[in-house]
CHARMM-style PDB file with segment names, atoms N, HN, CA, C and O in Angstrom:
ATOM      1  N   MET     1       0.835  -1.184   0.000  1.00  0.00      PROA
ATOM      2  CA  MET     1       0.000   0.000   0.000  1.00  0.00      PROA
ATOM      3  C   MET     1       0.881   1.249   0.000  1.00  0.00      PROA
ATOM      4  O   MET     1       0.536   2.254  -0.621  1.00  0.00      PROA
ATOM      5  N   LYS     2       1.997   1.186   0.683  1.00  0.00      PROA
ATOM      6  HN  LYS     2       2.277   0.370   1.187  1.00  0.00      PROA
ATOM      7  CA  LYS     2       2.862   2.352   0.743  1.00  0.00      PROA
ATOM      8  C   LYS     2       3.403   2.700  -0.643  1.00  0.00      PROA
ATOM      9  O   LYS     2       3.539   3.875  -0.981  1.00  0.00      PROA
ATOM     10  N   MET     3       3.705   1.699  -1.428  1.00  0.00      PROA
ATOM     11  HN  MET     3       3.595   0.744  -1.153  1.00  0.00      PROA
ATOM     12  CA  MET     3       4.271   1.951  -2.750  1.00  0.00      PROA
ATOM     13  C   MET     3       3.234   2.554  -3.700  1.00  0.00      PROA
ATOM     14  O   MET     3       3.557   3.442  -4.489  1.00  0.00      PROA
ATOM     15  N   ARG     4       1.993   2.075  -3.626  1.00  0.00      PROA
ATOM     16  HN  ARG     4       1.730   1.353  -2.985  1.00  0.00      PROA
ATOM     17  CA  ARG     4       0.963   2.543  -4.557  1.00  0.00      PROA
ATOM     18  C   ARG     4       0.332   3.852  -4.132  1.00  0.00      PROA
ATOM     19  O   ARG     4       0.116   4.732  -4.965  1.00  0.00      PROA
ATOM     20  N   LYS     5       0.033   3.995  -2.860  1.00  0.00      PROA
ATOM     21  HN  LYS     5       0.208   3.280  -2.183  1.00  0.00      PROA
ATOM     22  CA  LYS     5      -0.715   5.160  -2.381  1.00  0.00      PROA
ATOM     23  C   LYS     5       0.119   6.128  -1.558  1.00  0.00      PROA
ATOM     24  O   LYS     5      -0.337   7.232  -1.260  1.00  0.00      PROA
ATOM     25  N   GLY     6       1.328   5.738  -1.188  1.00  0.00      PROA
ATOM     26  HN  GLY     6       1.698   4.841  -1.430  1.00  0.00      PROA
ATOM     27  CA  GLY     6       2.150   6.607  -0.357  1.00  0.00      PROA
ATOM     28  C   GLY     6       1.739   6.598   1.104  1.00  0.00      PROA
ATOM     29  O   GLY     6       2.078   7.517   1.849  1.00  0.00      PROA
ATOM     30  N   LEU     7       1.005   5.558   1.525  1.00  0.00      PROA
ATOM     31  HN  LEU     7       0.729   4.812   0.919  1.00  0.00      PROA
ATOM     32  CA  LEU     7       0.538   5.450   2.902  1.00  0.00      PROA
ATOM     33  C   LEU     7       1.143   4.215   3.550  1.00  0.00      PROA
ATOM     34  O   LEU     7       1.114   3.126   2.977  1.00  0.00      PROA
ATOM     35  N   ALA     8       1.686   4.386   4.740  1.00  0.00      PROA
ATOM     36  HN  ALA     8       1.710   5.271   5.206  1.00  0.00      PROA
ATOM     37  CA  ALA     8       2.191   3.248   5.497  1.00  0.00      PROA
ATOM     38  C   ALA     8       1.093   2.788   6.447  1.00  0.00      PROA
ATOM     39  O   ALA     8       0.401   3.609   7.048  1.00  0.00      PROA
ATOM     40  N   LEU     9       0.937   1.493   6.579  1.00  0.00      PROA
ATOM     41  HN  LEU     9       1.499   0.826   6.091  1.00  0.00      PROA
ATOM     42  CA  LEU     9      -0.113   0.943   7.432  1.00  0.00      PROA
ATOM     43  C   LEU     9       0.062   1.387   8.876  1.00  0.00      PROA
ATOM     44  O   LEU     9      -0.923   1.644   9.568  1.00  0.00      PROA
ATOM     45  N   VAL    10       1.281   1.479   9.329  1.00  0.00      PROA
ATOM     46  HN  VAL    10       2.081   1.270   8.767  1.00  0.00      PROA
ATOM     47  CA  VAL    10       1.518   1.909  10.713  1.00  0.00      PROA
ATOM     48  C   VAL    10       1.034   3.342  10.926  1.00  0.00      PROA
ATOM     49  O   VAL    10       0.530   3.665  12.002  1.00  0.00      PROA
ATOM     50  N   ASP    11       1.176   4.195   9.933  1.00  0.00      PROA
ATOM     51  HN  ASP    11       1.585   3.932   9.059  1.00  0.00      PROA
ATOM     52  CA  ASP    11       0.674   5.572  10.036  1.00  0.00      PROA
ATOM     53  C   ASP    11      -0.851   5.599  10.068  1.00  0.00      PROA
ATOM     54  O   ASP    11      -1.446   6.391  10.799  1.00  0.00      PROA
ATOM     55  N   ILE    12      -1.474   4.743   9.284  1.00  0.00      PROA
ATOM     56  HN  ILE    12      -0.991   4.100   8.690  1.00  0.00      PROA
ATOM     57  CA  ILE    12      -2.936   4.660   9.284  1.00  0.00      PROA
ATOM     58  C   ILE    12      -3.432   4.211  10.650  1.00  0.00      PROA
ATOM     59  O   ILE    12      -4.399   4.762  11.174  1.00  0.00      PROA
ATOM     60  N   ILE    13      -2.777   3.218  11.224  1.00  0.00      PROA
ATOM     61  HN  ILE    13      -1.991   2.770  10.798  1.00  0.00      PROA
ATOM     62  CA  ILE    13      -3.182   2.713  12.541  1.00  0.00      PROA
ATOM     63  C   ILE    13      -3.036   3.793  13.600  1.00  0.00      PROA
ATOM     64  O   ILE    13      -3.900   3.929  14.466  1.00  0.00      PROA
ATOM     65  N   ARG    14      -1.975   4.549  13.544  1.00  0.00      PROA
ATOM     66  HN  ARG    14      -1.273   4.438  12.840  1.00  0.00      PROA
ATOM     67  CA  ARG    14      -1.782   5.629  14.525  1.00  0.00      PROA
ATOM     68  C   ARG    14      -2.876   6.687  14.412  1.00  0.00      PROA
ATOM     69  O   ARG    14      -3.357   7.186  15.429  1.00  0.00      PROA
ATOM     70  N   GLU    15      -3.269   7.030  13.202  1.00  0.00      PROA
ATOM     71  HN  GLU    15      -2.878   6.624  12.376  1.00  0.00      PROA
ATOM     72  CA  GLU    15      -4.332   8.016  13.017  1.00  0.00      PROA
ATOM     73  C   GLU    15      -5.692   7.462  13.439  1.00  0.00      PROA
ATOM     74  O   GLU    15      -6.487   8.161  14.067  1.00  0.00      PROA
ATOM     75  N   VAL    16      -5.950   6.212  13.093  1.00  0.00      PROA
ATOM     76  HN  VAL    16      -5.305   5.645  12.582  1.00  0.00      PROA
ATOM     77  CA  VAL    16      -7.223   5.588  13.455  1.00  0.00      PROA
ATOM     78  C   VAL    16      -7.362   5.514  14.972  1.00  0.00      PROA
ATOM     79  O   VAL    16      -8.455   5.695  15.508  1.00  0.00      PROA
ATOM     80  N   THR    17      -6.263   5.251  15.656  1.00  0.00      PROA
ATOM     81  HN  THR    17      -5.375   5.104  15.220  1.00  0.00      PROA
ATOM     82  CA  THR    17      -6.293   5.146  17.118  1.00  0.00      PROA
ATOM     83  C   THR    17      -6.805   6.431  17.750  1.00  0.00      PROA
ATOM     84  O   THR    17      -7.547   6.380  18.731  1.00  0.00      PROA
ATOM     85  N   MET    18      -6.428   7.568  17.213  1.00  0.00      PROA
ATOM     86  HN  MET    18      -5.826   7.610  16.416  1.00  0.00      PROA
ATOM     87  CA  MET    18      -6.911   8.842  17.756  1.00  0.00      PROA
ATOM     88  C   MET    18      -8.429   8.969  17.607  1.00  0.00      PROA
ATOM     89  O   MET    18      -9.099   9.493  18.497  1.00  0.00      PROA
ATOM     90  N   PHE    19      -8.966   8.493  16.491  1.00  0.00      PROA
ATOM     91  HN  PHE    19      -8.421   8.067  15.768  1.00  0.00      PROA
ATOM     92  CA  PHE    19     -10.408   8.573  16.273  1.00  0.00      PROA
ATOM     93  C   PHE    19     -11.179   7.583  17.140  1.00  0.00      PROA
ATOM     94  O   PHE    19     -12.340   7.821  17.474  1.00  0.00      PROA
ATOM     95  N   VAL    20     -10.546   6.485  17.501  1.00  0.00      PROA
ATOM     96  HN  VAL    20      -9.603   6.292  17.229  1.00  0.00      PROA
ATOM     97  CA  VAL    20     -11.207   5.485  18.347  1.00  0.00      PROA
ATOM     98  C   VAL    20     -11.606   6.104  19.681  1.00  0.00      PROA
ATOM     99  O   VAL    20     -12.650   5.762  20.237  1.00  0.00      PROA
ATOM    100  N   PHE    21     -10.791   7.004  20.190  1.00  0.00      PROA
ATOM    101  HN  PHE    21      -9.943   7.282  19.738  1.00  0.00      PROA
ATOM    102  CA  PHE    21     -11.096   7.633  21.470  1.00  0.00      PROA
ATOM    103  C   PHE    21     -12.253   8.631  21.364  1.00  0.00      PROA
ATOM    104  O   PHE    21     -12.838   9.001  22.382  1.00  0.00      PROA
ATOM    105  N   LYS    22     -12.586   9.064  20.161  1.00  0.00      PROA
ATOM    106  HN  LYS    22     -12.111   8.763  19.334  1.00  0.00      PROA
ATOM    107  CA  LYS    22     -13.683  10.012  19.969  1.00  0.00      PROA
ATOM    108  C   LYS    22     -15.023   9.321  19.744  1.00  0.00      PROA
ATOM    109  O   LYS    22     -16.076   9.949  19.861  1.00  0.00      PROA
ATOM    110  N   ILE    23     -14.986   8.036  19.422  1.00  0.00      PROA
ATOM    111  HN  ILE    23     -14.132   7.526  19.327  1.00  0.00      PROA
ATOM    112  CA  ILE    23     -16.207   7.283  19.143  1.00  0.00      PROA
ATOM    113  C   ILE    23     -16.813   6.816  20.460  1.00  0.00      PROA
ATOM    114  O   ILE    23     -16.107   6.346  21.352  1.00  0.00      PROA
ATOM    115  N   GLN    24     -18.124   6.952  20.566  1.00  0.00      PROA
ATOM    116  HN  GLN    24     -18.697   7.334  19.841  1.00  0.00      PROA
ATOM    117  CA  GLN    24     -18.806   6.484  21.767  1.00  0.00      PROA
ATOM    118  C   GLN    24     -19.009   4.976  21.660  1.00  0.00      PROA
ATOM    119  O   GLN    24     -19.673   4.488  20.745  1.00  0.00      PROA
ATOM    120  N   MET    25     -18.423   4.243  22.612  1.00  0.00      PROA
ATOM    121  HN  MET    25     -17.883   4.639  23.355  1.00  0.00      PROA
ATOM    122  CA  MET    25     -18.553   2.790  22.656  1.00  0.00      PROA
ATOM    123  C   MET    25     -18.309   2.314  24.076  1.00  0.00      PROA
ATOM    124  O   MET    25     -17.713   3.035  24.876  1.00  0.00      PROA
ATOM    125  N   PRO    26     -18.760   1.113  24.398  1.00  0.00      PROA
ATOM    126  CA  PRO    26     -18.510   0.584  25.740  1.00  0.00      PROA
ATOM    127  C   PRO    26     -17.007   0.488  26.016  1.00  0.00      PROA
ATOM    128  O   PRO    26     -16.217   0.205  25.115  1.00  0.00      PROA
ATOM    129  N   SER    27     -16.632   0.723  27.247  1.00  0.00      PROA
ATOM    130  HN  SER    27     -17.274   0.952  27.980  1.00  0.00      PROA
ATOM    131  CA  SER    27     -15.206   0.765  27.580  1.00  0.00      PROA
ATOM    132  C   SER    27     -14.509  -0.568  27.348  1.00  0.00      PROA
ATOM    133  O   SER    27     -13.348  -0.583  26.938  1.00  0.00      PROA
ATOM    134  N   ASP    28     -15.184  -1.694  27.600  1.00  0.00      PROA
ATOM    135  HN  ASP    28     -16.126  -1.683  27.933  1.00  0.00      PROA
ATOM    136  CA  ASP    28     -14.531  -2.984  27.378  1.00  0.00      PROA
ATOM    137  C   ASP    28     -14.268  -3.231  25.892  1.00  0.00      PROA
ATOM    138  O   ASP    28     -13.265  -3.848  25.534  1.00  0.00      PROA
ATOM    139  N   VAL    29     -15.155  -2.757  25.036  1.00  0.00      PROA
ATOM    140  HN  VAL    29     -15.970  -2.256  25.327  1.00  0.00      PROA
ATOM    141  CA  VAL    29     -14.959  -2.878  23.590  1.00  0.00      PROA
ATOM    142  C   VAL    29     -13.804  -1.981  23.152  1.00  0.00      PROA
ATOM    143  O   VAL    29     -12.981  -2.378  22.327  1.00  0.00      PROA
ATOM    144  N   ARG    30     -13.746  -0.772  23.704  1.00  0.00      PROA
ATOM    145  HN  ARG    30     -14.414  -0.449  24.375  1.00  0.00      PROA
ATOM    146  CA  ARG    30     -12.664   0.163  23.367  1.00  0.00      PROA
ATOM    147  C   ARG    30     -11.302  -0.402  23.787  1.00  0.00      PROA
ATOM    148  O   ARG    30     -10.329  -0.304  23.039  1.00  0.00      PROA
ATOM    149  N   VAL    31     -11.238  -0.985  24.973  1.00  0.00      PROA
ATOM    150  HN  VAL    31     -12.028  -1.065  25.581  1.00  0.00      PROA
ATOM    151  CA  VAL    31      -9.975  -1.556  25.463  1.00  0.00      PROA
ATOM    152  C   VAL    31      -9.505  -2.677  24.546  1.00  0.00      PROA
ATOM    153  O   VAL    31      -8.325  -2.746  24.201  1.00  0.00      PROA
ATOM    154  N   LYS    32     -10.422  -3.553  24.150  1.00  0.00      PROA
ATOM    155  HN  LYS    32     -11.381  -3.497  24.430  1.00  0.00      PROA
ATOM    156  CA  LYS    32     -10.051  -4.650  23.247  1.00  0.00      PROA
ATOM    157  C   LYS    32      -9.578  -4.108  21.906  1.00  0.00      PROA
ATOM    158  O   LYS    32      -8.596  -4.601  21.350  1.00  0.00      PROA
ATOM    159  N   LEU    33     -10.261  -3.107  21.384  1.00  0.00      PROA
ATOM    160  HN  LEU    33     -11.059  -2.707  21.835  1.00  0.00      PROA
ATOM    161  CA  LEU    33      -9.880  -2.514  20.102  1.00  0.00      PROA
ATOM    162  C   LEU    33      -8.496  -1.878  20.181  1.00  0.00      PROA
ATOM    163  O   LEU    33      -7.664  -2.091  19.298  1.00  0.00      PROA
ATOM    164  N   ILE    34      -8.247  -1.106  21.224  1.00  0.00      PROA
ATOM    165  HN  ILE    34      -8.923  -0.934  21.941  1.00  0.00      PROA
ATOM    166  CA  ILE    34      -6.940  -0.454  21.374  1.00  0.00      PROA
ATOM    167  C   ILE    34      -5.835  -1.493  21.534  1.00  0.00      PROA
ATOM    168  O   ILE    34      -4.753  -1.344  20.967  1.00  0.00      PROA
ATOM    169  N   ASN    35      -6.105  -2.546  22.306  1.00  0.00      PROA
ATOM    170  HN  ASN    35      -6.984  -2.667  22.767  1.00  0.00      PROA
ATOM    171  CA  ASN    35      -5.103  -3.612  22.464  1.00  0.00      PROA
ATOM    172  C   ASN    35      -4.803  -4.294  21.137  1.00  0.00      PROA
ATOM    173  O   ASN    35      -3.646  -4.580  20.830  1.00  0.00      PROA
ATOM    174  N   ASP    36      -5.839  -4.554  20.353  1.00  0.00      PROA
ATOM    175  HN  ASP    36      -6.780  -4.322  20.602  1.00  0.00      PROA
ATOM    176  CA  ASP    36      -5.638  -5.184  19.049  1.00  0.00      PROA
ATOM    177  C   ASP    36      -4.850  -4.273  18.105  1.00  0.00      PROA
ATOM    178  O   ASP    36      -3.969  -4.739  17.383  1.00  0.00      PROA
ATOM    179  N   LEU    37      -5.164  -2.981  18.111  1.00  0.00      PROA
ATOM    180  HN  LEU    37      -5.879  -2.602  18.698  1.00  0.00      PROA
ATOM    181  CA  LEU    37      -4.414  -2.036  17.276  1.00  0.00      PROA
ATOM    182  C   LEU    37      -2.958  -1.959  17.716  1.00  0.00      PROA
ATOM    183  O   LEU    37      -2.059  -1.860  16.881  1.00  0.00      PROA
ATOM    184  N   ALA    38      -2.726  -2.004  19.016  1.00  0.00      PROA
ATOM    185  HN  ALA    38      -3.456  -2.084  19.694  1.00  0.00      PROA
ATOM    186  CA  ALA    38      -1.352  -1.979  19.530  1.00  0.00      PROA
ATOM    187  C   ALA    38      -0.592  -3.234  19.107  1.00  0.00      PROA
ATOM    188  O   ALA    38       0.588  -3.163  18.761  1.00  0.00      PROA
ATOM    189  N   ASP    39      -1.266  -4.374  19.134  1.00  0.00      PROA
ATOM    190  HN  ASP    39      -2.224  -4.431  19.415  1.00  0.00      PROA
ATOM    191  CA  ASP    39      -0.623  -5.617  18.693  1.00  0.00      PROA
ATOM    192  C   ASP    39      -0.235  -5.547  17.220  1.00  0.00      PROA
ATOM    193  O   ASP    39       0.852  -5.979  16.838  1.00  0.00      PROA
ATOM    194  N   ILE    40      -1.116  -5.008  16.404  1.00  0.00      PROA
ATOM    195  HN  ILE    40      -1.999  -4.656  16.714  1.00  0.00      PROA
ATOM    196  CA  ILE    40      -0.816  -4.879  14.973  1.00  0.00      PROA
ATOM    197  C   ILE    40       0.364  -3.939  14.768  1.00  0.00      PROA
ATOM    198  O   ILE    40       1.267  -4.235  13.985  1.00  0.00      PROA
ATOM    199  N   GLU    41       0.361  -2.814  15.464  1.00  0.00      PROA
ATOM    200  HN  GLU    41      -0.373  -2.573  16.100  1.00  0.00      PROA
ATOM    201  CA  GLU    41       1.473  -1.866  15.344  1.00  0.00      PROA
ATOM    202  C   GLU    41       2.783  -2.505  15.799  1.00  0.00      PROA
ATOM    203  O   GLU    41       3.830  -2.283  15.190  1.00  0.00      PROA
ATOM    204  N   TYR    42       2.724  -3.291  16.860  1.00  0.00      PROA
ATOM    205  HN  TYR    42       1.874  -3.471  17.355  1.00  0.00      PROA
ATOM    206  CA  TYR    42       3.911  -3.987  17.365  1.00  0.00      PROA
ATOM    207  C   TYR    42       4.450  -4.952  16.312  1.00  0.00      PROA
ATOM    208  O   TYR    42       5.654  -4.985  16.054  1.00  0.00      PROA
ATOM    209  N   ARG    43       3.563  -5.734  15.708  1.00  0.00      PROA
ATOM    210  HN  ARG    43       2.585  -5.707  15.918  1.00  0.00      PROA
ATOM    211  CA  ARG    43       4.004  -6.686  14.686  1.00  0.00      PROA
ATOM    212  C   ARG    43       4.575  -5.970  13.469  1.00  0.00      PROA
ATOM    213  O   ARG    43       5.531  -6.451  12.860  1.00  0.00      PROA
ATOM    214  N   LEU    44       4.007  -4.841  13.114  1.00  0.00      PROA
ATOM    215  HN  LEU    44       3.230  -4.450  13.608  1.00  0.00      PROA
ATOM    216  CA  LEU    44       4.540  -4.073  11.982  1.00  0.00      PROA
ATOM    217  C   LEU    44       5.939  -3.547  12.274  1.00  0.00      PROA
ATOM    218  O   LEU    44       6.748  -3.391  11.360  1.00  0.00      PROA
ATOM    219  N   SER    45       6.227  -3.272  13.543  1.00  0.00      PROA
ATOM    220  HN  SER    45       5.570  -3.398  14.286  1.00  0.00      PROA
ATOM    221  CA  SER    45       7.554  -2.761  13.894  1.00  0.00      PROA
ATOM    222  C   SER    45       8.637  -3.813  13.677  1.00  0.00      PROA
ATOM    223  O   SER    45       9.819  -3.480  13.596  1.00  0.00      PROA
ATOM    224  N   PHE    46       8.240  -5.076  13.584  1.00  0.00      PROA
ATOM    225  HN  PHE    46       7.279  -5.346  13.650  1.00  0.00      PROA
ATOM    226  CA  PHE    46       9.191  -6.152  13.319  1.00  0.00      PROA
ATOM    227  C   PHE    46       9.141  -6.599  11.866  1.00  0.00      PROA
ATOM    228  O   PHE    46       9.534  -7.719  11.540  1.00  0.00      PROA
ATOM    229  N   ALA    47       8.666  -5.736  11.011  1.00  0.00      PROA
ATOM    230  HN  ALA    47       8.347  -4.826  11.276  1.00  0.00      PROA
ATOM    231  CA  ALA    47       8.640  -5.951   9.562  1.00  0.00      PROA
ATOM    232  C   ALA    47       7.801  -7.152   9.153  1.00  0.00      PROA
ATOM    233  O   ALA    47       8.149  -7.873   8.218  1.00  0.00      PROA
ATOM    234  N   CYS    48       6.692  -7.364   9.857  1.00  0.00      PROA
ATOM    235  HN  CYS    48       6.409  -6.778  10.617  1.00  0.00      PROA
ATOM    236  CA  CYS    48       5.749  -8.404   9.433  1.00  0.00      PROA
ATOM    237  C   CYS    48       5.072  -7.957   8.142  1.00  0.00      PROA
ATOM    238  O   CYS    48       5.061  -6.770   7.815  1.00  0.00      PROA
ATOM    239  N   ASN    49       4.527  -8.888   7.434  1.00  0.00      PROA
ATOM    240  HN  ASN    49       4.537  -9.852   7.699  1.00  0.00      PROA
ATOM    241  CA  ASN    49       3.892  -8.633   6.152  1.00  0.00      PROA
ATOM    242  C   ASN    49       2.735  -7.642   6.300  1.00  0.00      PROA
ATOM    243  O   ASN    49       1.827  -7.853   7.104  1.00  0.00      PROA
ATOM    244  N   ASP    50       2.775  -6.566   5.523  1.00  0.00      PROA
ATOM    245  HN  ASP    50       3.512  -6.394   4.870  1.00  0.00      PROA
ATOM    246  CA  ASP    50       1.724  -5.544   5.574  1.00  0.00      PROA
ATOM    247  C   ASP    50       0.356  -6.096   5.192  1.00  0.00      PROA
ATOM    248  O   ASP    50      -0.655  -5.707   5.775  1.00  0.00      PROA
ATOM    249  N   LYS    51       0.320  -6.998   4.220  1.00  0.00      PROA
ATOM    250  HN  LYS    51       1.142  -7.314   3.746  1.00  0.00      PROA
ATOM    251  CA  LYS    51      -0.967  -7.550   3.793  1.00  0.00      PROA
ATOM    252  C   LYS    51      -1.613  -8.358   4.914  1.00  0.00      PROA
ATOM    253  O   LYS    51      -2.825  -8.283   5.118  1.00  0.00      PROA
ATOM    254  N   LEU    52      -0.815  -9.122   5.631  1.00  0.00      PROA
ATOM    255  HN  LEU    52       0.169  -9.183   5.465  1.00  0.00      PROA
ATOM    256  CA  LEU    52      -1.360  -9.887   6.756  1.00  0.00      PROA
ATOM    257  C   LEU    52      -1.872  -8.961   7.848  1.00  0.00      PROA
ATOM    258  O   LEU    52      -2.926  -9.204   8.436  1.00  0.00      PROA
ATOM    259  N   GLN    53      -1.128  -7.905   8.114  1.00  0.00      PROA
ATOM    260  HN  GLN    53      -0.272  -7.707   7.637  1.00  0.00      PROA
ATOM    261  CA  GLN    53      -1.528  -6.976   9.167  1.00  0.00      PROA
ATOM    262  C   GLN    53      -2.741  -6.146   8.744  1.00  0.00      PROA
ATOM    263  O   GLN    53      -3.545  -5.754   9.589  1.00  0.00      PROA
ATOM    264  N   LEU    54      -2.877  -5.878   7.457  1.00  0.00      PROA
ATOM    265  HN  LEU    54      -2.224  -6.196   6.771  1.00  0.00      PROA
ATOM    266  CA  LEU    54      -4.079  -5.199   6.964  1.00  0.00      PROA
ATOM    267  C   LEU    54      -5.305  -6.088   7.186  1.00  0.00      PROA
ATOM    268  O   LEU    54      -6.371  -5.608   7.572  1.00  0.00      PROA
ATOM    269  N   GLY    55      -5.139  -7.374   6.940  1.00  0.00      PROA
ATOM    270  HN  GLY    55      -4.273  -7.764   6.627  1.00  0.00      PROA
ATOM    271  CA  GLY    55      -6.213  -8.321   7.226  1.00  0.00      PROA
ATOM    272  C   GLY    55      -6.554  -8.348   8.705  1.00  0.00      PROA
ATOM    273  O   GLY    55      -7.724  -8.439   9.078  1.00  0.00      PROA
ATOM    274  N   ALA    56      -5.528  -8.270   9.551  1.00  0.00      PROA
ATOM    275  HN  ALA    56      -4.578  -8.196   9.249  1.00  0.00      PROA
ATOM    276  CA  ALA    56      -5.749  -8.231  10.998  1.00  0.00      PROA
ATOM    277  C   ALA    56      -6.492  -6.957  11.393  1.00  0.00      PROA
ATOM    278  O   ALA    56      -7.345  -6.986  12.280  1.00  0.00      PROA
ATOM    279  N   LEU    57      -6.173  -5.845  10.744  1.00  0.00      PROA
ATOM    280  HN  LEU    57      -5.479  -5.821  10.024  1.00  0.00      PROA
ATOM    281  CA  LEU    57      -6.854  -4.578  11.025  1.00  0.00      PROA
ATOM    282  C   LEU    57      -8.341  -4.668  10.668  1.00  0.00      PROA
ATOM    283  O   LEU    57      -9.200  -4.236  11.437  1.00  0.00      PROA
ATOM    284  N   ILE    58      -8.627  -5.225   9.516  1.00  0.00      PROA
ATOM    285  HN  ILE    58      -7.930  -5.576   8.891  1.00  0.00      PROA
ATOM    286  CA  ILE    58     -10.021  -5.390   9.094  1.00  0.00      PROA
ATOM    287  C   ILE    58     -10.751  -6.320  10.056  1.00  0.00      PROA
ATOM    288  O   ILE    58     -11.888  -6.051  10.442  1.00  0.00      PROA
ATOM    289  N   SER    59     -10.102  -7.402  10.438  1.00  0.00      PROA
ATOM    290  HN  SER    59      -9.177  -7.619  10.124  1.00  0.00      PROA
ATOM    291  CA  SER    59     -10.696  -8.348  11.380  1.00  0.00      PROA
ATOM    292  C   SER    59     -10.970  -7.704  12.729  1.00  0.00      PROA
ATOM    293  O   SER    59     -11.993  -7.979  13.356  1.00  0.00      PROA
ATOM    294  N   THR    60     -10.067  -6.854  13.175  1.00  0.00      PROA
ATOM    295  HN  THR    60      -9.236  -6.631  12.665  1.00  0.00      PROA
ATOM    296  CA  THR    60     -10.235  -6.162  14.452  1.00  0.00      PROA
ATOM    297  C   THR    60     -11.490  -5.297  14.437  1.00  0.00      PROA
ATOM    298  O   THR    60     -12.259  -5.307  15.397  1.00  0.00      PROA
ATOM    299  N   PHE    61     -11.702  -4.555  13.362  1.00  0.00      PROA
ATOM    300  HN  PHE    61     -11.077  -4.547  12.582  1.00  0.00      PROA
ATOM    301  CA  PHE    61     -12.890  -3.707  13.297  1.00  0.00      PROA
ATOM    302  C   PHE    61     -14.165  -4.520  13.083  1.00  0.00      PROA
ATOM    303  O   PHE    61     -15.239  -4.106  13.521  1.00  0.00      PROA
ATOM    304  N   THR    62     -14.064  -5.661  12.421  1.00  0.00      PROA
ATOM    305  HN  THR    62     -13.192  -5.998  12.066  1.00  0.00      PROA
ATOM    306  CA  THR    62     -15.220  -6.543  12.291  1.00  0.00      PROA
ATOM    307  C   THR    62     -15.616  -7.089  13.657  1.00  0.00      PROA
ATOM    308  O   THR    62     -16.798  -7.120  14.000  1.00  0.00      PROA
ATOM    309  N   ASP    63     -14.625  -7.519  14.437  1.00  0.00      PROA
ATOM    310  HN  ASP    63     -13.665  -7.493  14.158  1.00  0.00      PROA
ATOM    311  CA  ASP    63     -14.894  -8.001  15.795  1.00  0.00      PROA
ATOM    312  C   ASP    63     -15.476  -6.893  16.667  1.00  0.00      PROA
ATOM    313  O   ASP    63     -16.372  -7.139  17.475  1.00  0.00      PROA
ATOM    314  N   THR    64     -14.967  -5.678  16.503  1.00  0.00      PROA
ATOM    315  HN  THR    64     -14.239  -5.479  15.847  1.00  0.00      PROA
ATOM    316  CA  THR    64     -15.466  -4.544  17.278  1.00  0.00      PROA
ATOM    317  C   THR    64     -16.922  -4.257  16.935  1.00  0.00      PROA
ATOM    318  O   THR    64     -17.735  -4.005  17.825  1.00  0.00      PROA
ATOM    319  N   ARG    65     -17.250  -4.295  15.658  1.00  0.00      PROA
ATOM    320  HN  ARG    65     -16.590  -4.501  14.935  1.00  0.00      PROA
ATOM    321  CA  ARG    65     -18.641  -4.083  15.245  1.00  0.00      PROA
ATOM    322  C   ARG    65     -19.559  -5.128  15.867  1.00  0.00      PROA
ATOM    323  O   ARG    65     -20.638  -4.799  16.360  1.00  0.00      PROA
ATOM    324  N   THR    66     -19.132  -6.380  15.843  1.00  0.00      PROA
ATOM    325  HN  THR    66     -18.256  -6.647  15.442  1.00  0.00      PROA
ATOM    326  CA  THR    66     -19.923  -7.457  16.434  1.00  0.00      PROA
ATOM    327  C   THR    66     -20.115  -7.241  17.933  1.00  0.00      PROA
ATOM    328  O   THR    66     -21.211  -7.441  18.458  1.00  0.00      PROA
ATOM    329  N   ALA    67     -19.049  -6.834  18.619  1.00  0.00      PROA
ATOM    330  HN  ALA    67     -18.159  -6.673  18.193  1.00  0.00      PROA
ATOM    331  CA  ALA    67     -19.131  -6.594  20.062  1.00  0.00      PROA
ATOM    332  C   ALA    67     -20.042  -5.414  20.379  1.00  0.00      PROA
ATOM    333  O   ALA    67     -20.765  -5.442  21.375  1.00  0.00      PROA
ATOM    334  N   MET    68     -20.014  -4.380  19.545  1.00  0.00      PROA
ATOM    335  HN  MET    68     -19.426  -4.357  18.737  1.00  0.00      PROA
ATOM    336  CA  MET    68     -20.876  -3.224  19.782  1.00  0.00      PROA
ATOM    337  C   MET    68     -22.344  -3.567  19.557  1.00  0.00      PROA
ATOM    338  O   MET    68     -23.210  -3.084  20.287  1.00  0.00      PROA
ATOM    339  N   VAL    69     -22.632  -4.387  18.565  1.00  0.00      PROA
ATOM    340  HN  VAL    69     -21.929  -4.779  17.972  1.00  0.00      PROA
ATOM    341  CA  VAL    69     -24.009  -4.818  18.325  1.00  0.00      PROA
ATOM    342  C   VAL    69     -24.493  -5.666  19.497  1.00  0.00      PROA
ATOM    343  O   VAL    69     -25.627  -5.520  19.953  1.00  0.00      PROA
ATOM    344  N   ALA    70     -23.629  -6.547  19.976  1.00  0.00      PROA
ATOM    345  HN  ALA    70     -22.708  -6.666  19.606  1.00  0.00      PROA
ATOM    346  CA  ALA    70     -23.995  -7.392  21.117  1.00  0.00      PROA
ATOM    347  C   ALA    70     -24.216  -6.555  22.372  1.00  0.00      PROA
ATOM    348  O   ALA    70     -25.118  -6.843  23.158  1.00  0.00      PROA
ATOM    349  N   ALA    71     -23.402  -5.524  22.565  1.00  0.00      PROA
ATOM    350  HN  ALA    71     -22.669  -5.290  21.926  1.00  0.00      PROA
ATOM    351  CA  ALA    71     -23.540  -4.662  23.742  1.00  0.00      PROA
ATOM    352  C   ALA    71     -24.813  -3.823  23.670  1.00  0.00      PROA
ATOM    353  O   ALA    71     -25.384  -3.472  24.703  1.00  0.00      PROA
ATOM    354  N   ALA    72     -25.257  -3.502  22.465  1.00  0.00      PROA
ATOM    355  HN  ALA    72     -24.793  -3.787  21.626  1.00  0.00      PROA
ATOM    356  CA  ALA    72     -26.462  -2.688  22.301  1.00  0.00      PROA
ATOM    357  C   ALA    72     -27.739  -3.494  22.547  1.00  0.00      PROA
ATOM    358  O   ALA    72     -28.794  -2.930  22.834  1.00  0.00      PROA
ATOM    359  N   SER    73     -27.629  -4.804  22.432  1.00  0.00      PROA
ATOM    360  HN  SER    73     -26.771  -5.262  22.199  1.00  0.00      PROA
ATOM    361  CA  SER    73     -28.814  -5.662  22.616  1.00  0.00      PROA
ATOM    362  C   SER    73     -29.118  -5.901  24.075  1.00  0.00      PROA
ATOM    363  OT1 SER    73     -30.079  -6.599  24.399  1.00  0.00      PROA
TER     364      SER     73
END
């Protein structure tokens, strides 16, 4: 993604993290989301495959959506 669009996944994760704190959500869901984002950023710091970590990022937000729907019920 960095080569085609000029965006590094780690930079996207850092920016997204700031917006996570502005979204209204249950605190346990927020903690899990922040921990998952931190894990992805940590793995990226060791030069893990960007495509795999992008998949992990998408999965993290899918899990968060599911948890928020469950919390709303």
